[in-house]
C-alpha positions as CSV (number, residue, x, y, z in Angstrom):
1,M,-210.8,143.6,-121.8
2,K,-211.9,143.6,-118.1
3,N,-210.3,144.4,-114.8
4,F,-210.7,142.4,-111.5
5,K,-210.1,143.6,-108.0
6,K,-210.5,141.7,-104.7
7,Y,-209.4,141.8,-101.1
8,I,-208.3,138.5,-99.6
9,P,-207.8,138.2,-95.8
10,L,-204.9,136.0,-94.9
11,P,-204.0,134.9,-91.3
12,A,-200.3,135.8,-91.6
13,P,-198.2,138.9,-91.5
14,P,-197.5,140.7,-94.8
15,E,-193.9,139.6,-94.8
16,D,-194.9,136.0,-94.7
17,V,-197.4,136.4,-97.5
18,Y,-194.8,138.2,-99.6
19,L,-192.4,135.3,-99.1
20,A,-195.1,132.8,-100.0
21,L,-195.6,134.7,-103.3
22,T,-191.9,135.3,-104.1
23,K,-190.0,132.2,-103.1
24,E,-190.0,129.3,-105.5
25,L,-190.2,126.6,-102.9
26,S,-193.1,128.3,-101.1
27,I,-195.0,128.8,-104.4
28,Q,-194.7,125.1,-105.1
29,L,-196.0,124.3,-101.6
30,W,-199.2,126.3,-101.8
31,T,-199.8,125.6,-105.5
32,G,-199.0,122.0,-105.3
33,A,-197.4,122.2,-108.7
34,H,-194.0,123.0,-110.3
35,A,-193.1,126.7,-110.4
36,E,-190.2,128.7,-111.7
37,F,-189.6,132.0,-109.9
38,E,-186.8,134.3,-109.2
39,D,-187.5,137.2,-106.8
40,K,-186.0,139.9,-108.9
41,P,-187.5,142.5,-111.2
42,D,-187.3,141.8,-115.0
43,T,-187.4,138.0,-114.5
44,E,-189.9,135.7,-116.0
45,F,-191.9,133.2,-114.0
46,S,-194.2,130.2,-114.3
47,F,-196.8,128.8,-111.9
48,W,-198.8,125.6,-112.1
49,D,-196.6,123.9,-114.7
50,G,-196.9,126.9,-117.0
51,D,-200.6,127.6,-116.7
52,I,-199.7,131.1,-115.5
53,V,-196.6,132.7,-117.0
54,G,-195.4,136.3,-116.8
55,K,-192.7,138.7,-115.8
56,N,-191.9,140.4,-112.5
57,L,-192.0,144.2,-112.9
58,E,-191.7,145.5,-109.3
59,L,-191.0,143.8,-106.0
60,D,-191.2,145.8,-102.7
61,Y,-190.5,143.4,-99.8
62,G,-193.5,142.8,-97.6
63,K,-195.6,145.5,-99.4
64,K,-196.1,145.2,-103.1
65,I,-195.7,142.9,-106.1
66,V,-196.3,144.0,-109.7
67,Q,-196.3,141.5,-112.5
68,Q,-197.3,141.1,-116.1
69,W,-199.2,138.0,-116.8
70,Y,-199.3,136.8,-120.4
71,F,-202.6,135.9,-122.2
72,G,-201.1,135.2,-125.6
73,E,-199.3,137.4,-128.1
74,D,-202.3,139.2,-129.5
75,N,-203.5,140.7,-126.2
76,E,-202.5,143.8,-124.3
77,P,-200.3,143.1,-121.2
78,S,-202.3,142.0,-118.2
79,I,-200.9,143.7,-115.1
80,V,-201.3,142.2,-111.7
81,T,-200.7,144.4,-108.7
82,I,-200.7,142.8,-105.2
83,K,-200.6,145.1,-102.2
84,L,-200.2,143.7,-98.7
85,H,-201.9,145.6,-96.0
86,P,-201.4,144.7,-92.3
87,D,-204.7,144.2,-90.5
88,K,-205.9,142.8,-87.1
89,T,-206.1,139.2,-88.5
90,G,-202.7,139.3,-90.4
91,T,-202.9,140.6,-93.9
92,S,-205.4,142.1,-96.3
93,M,-204.1,141.2,-99.7
94,E,-205.3,143.6,-102.4
95,F,-205.3,141.9,-105.8
96,L,-205.9,144.0,-108.9
97,Q,-205.5,142.6,-112.4
98,T,-206.1,144.6,-115.6
99,N,-206.7,143.6,-119.2
100,I,-208.2,140.2,-118.8
101,P,-209.6,139.1,-122.2
102,D,-213.5,139.2,-122.1
103,E,-213.7,135.6,-123.5
104,D,-211.5,134.3,-120.7
105,F,-212.8,136.4,-117.8
106,E,-215.3,134.1,-116.0
107,D,-213.2,131.0,-116.2
108,F,-210.1,132.8,-115.3
109,I,-211.6,134.5,-112.2
110,E,-213.1,131.1,-111.1
111,G,-209.6,129.6,-111.4
112,L,-208.0,132.5,-109.5
113,Q,-210.5,131.9,-106.6
114,E,-210.2,128.2,-106.5
115,Y,-206.4,127.8,-107.0
116,Y,-204.7,131.1,-106.2
117,F,-206.7,132.6,-103.4
118,D,-207.9,129.4,-101.8
119,G,-204.5,127.9,-102.2
120,L,-202.9,130.8,-100.3
121,R,-205.6,130.7,-97.6
122,D,-205.1,127.0,-97.1
123,F,-201.3,127.4,-96.9
124,F,-201.7,129.9,-94.0
125,E,-204.6,128.3,-92.1
126,E,-203.6,126.5,-88.9
127,D,-204.7,122.9,-88.5
C-alpha cells in the first residue's frame, strides 16, 4: 500500500473550492459525469458514474474534507484528506491519500491528475 500527497494551486478562494468538492451539481459540472453526493458526514458518495465511491468522514466548511475511498473489500480503507489553504492566487489544495494498493498506484495517480486535479483547475480557470 502506498500514500500520495500533492499540493494543487487553484485560482479561487477556499470556500469556492470547498463548495465545488461538496455540492452535487458542482461536482457534476467539473467532472462532466454523474455524481451522487450529500454534504454530510457518514454519507456515501459516487463520482464519475461510480468510478470513485466512498464515504464522507469529516467536513469542515472551507477548510477540510476527509473521506474514505473504496478499493474493494479486501483492501484497507484508503483515506483522502483535503485541506484548503488560502494563498495569494486563491487556494493551495493539499491532497493526501493513504493506502492506495501497489498494483493500482501508477494508473490511479495518473487518473487523479488528469480527471480530478485538472478537472478542478479547468473548472476555476477564467476564459
